[in-house]
Structure formats: C-alpha cells, structure tokens
N, C-alpha and C positions, 0 to 999 in steps of 0.2 A: 563267257570264259573259258564252264567248263567246254563245251561243244568243240572251242577251242585245241582243247588241249586233248580232248578226243581224239579229238583230227591228228594231230600234234605225232601221238604217240600212234595212234595206226600206221603213220608212213613212217615214221620208226620202224616199226616191225617189218613192213612192209619192204622197206630198206635195206636189212638184215637180210630179212629172207631172198632179195636179188641177192646180194650181195654170198650167203653160202650157197644158193643154188649152182652162182658163177664160179665160184669158189670149187666145188665139189666137183664139175664140168675140165674145171683146169687141171686139176687134178685127175682125172682120168683120161686129161688127154699127152699125160708127161709125158709117155714114148712117144707118140706121133710128134710131140715138138722136141725132142733131143736128139729125136730122127733127121726131123727137119732145121735144126741146129747143124747137125752134123754133116748136114747136105750142102750148108754153104747158106741157110736162110739166117737175114740176119733179124738183131730181136725186136725192130722195132715194127718188122715184118708178123713177127708173131703178137705182138701186141693190136698192131691192124687187124688183123684175123680174127681176133677173138675179142675186139668191142665192134668189128664189123658184124659177128654174129652174136651179139651182143645187145647190137641194135636193130639188127633185124626180128628176134622177139620179141622187144618191147612194143615195135612198132605193132608188130602181132597183136599182144596185149592190150594194147594203146587202139585197136583198131574195137577188137571186141568191146572190151572195155565201155565205150562212145559212146555204141551202139545199144547198150546193154541200157548206158545209163538214159538214151537217149529216150528208150523203151519203157522203165520204169518211173521218168520223172515225171510222169504224166500221172504215174500215182499216188507220189508224194506231193502233189502240189502244194495243196495245204500247209505242207509242211516250212516250205521254203519263204528266204525273210528276202526280202526285197530284190528276188532275182525270179525270170520266168524259165518254166519247164527247162525249157531247151534255147540259152542263154551264150551264143554264141563266145563271147571274152571268158566267160566261165571256164567252159568246155578247151579254150583251146589253153588256155593257162593252166588249168588243172594237170591234160598231154603233156605240155613242153615243163610242167615240173615233173609227172613221173618220166617223163625220158630222161632227167636230167639230173637223177636220182639213180636209176639205171646202170648209166654211161656213166657215173661214178661210181657206182657202187662196182662195175667192177674193171675200172680200172686198176687196183689192187690185186685182183686176180690174174690178169694182164700183165703186170708186170713183174710176176711170181711165173710166168708162163717163158718171160725175156730170161728169166734167170734159170733155165733149167739146164743142167750142167750135162752136155750129149756123151761124155763117156760113162757117165754112173749111169747113165739110163739105157744106155746100150748095153751095157755091164750086165743087169737087174732082169734083163730079157732072159 
C-alpha cells in the first residue's frame, strides 16, 4: 500500500511538471499564436498544434524511458513481485498511462493558446 501511495504521488508530481512545462511553452509562444490567429488560423488548429508538439515530446520521453527501464530492471529483478523484468503488459500499460497523462496535462495550455487575443498580442510587441 505504501509503495502504491508513493507511486501515485510520483505520478501526480510528474503530471504537474508536464503541465508546468507545457504552460510555460505556450506562454512563450503567445505572440506566435496571436499572429497565427490574426492571419486566420482557427482555434482548433492551435489546439491541435500544441497537442501534436506535446505528443511528440511525450513519445520521445517514453522511448527513452522504456529503454532505460529495460536496461535497469535487470538490476532490480530481486525487488520485482510477480512481474518479469521485461513484462510487455506492464511496459505497454505504463507507456499508455504516461502518454495519456501528458496529453491531459497539455490540454489546458492548448486551450489557453486558442483563447489568445490577436489584437492584444500584436499591440504588445
């Protein structure tokens, strides 16, 4: 139960970190989003663009993390309970969970990008 609680806390902290990075990246690109909207881009296009970038970064992180997990689980075999070091079900479930969490965490900043006021953004530059 304690390990599950710590794992849940670690997942929550990771989700908050992904949200923070995504929100910061969107805020840094507010000028670009304002220009795109002034040129006629639909809000949905901006949301898809932000989510696409976030998805690509999440997939890159998942690839690196999976490789590291496959290399490091061999060292921790004695600590695993009823799971083999390269259990495909656990790896796929973990990767899917991390990807879903990253997309959910990036949804709020993506919607913020769609609400950028192009006039205010262009006046501030």
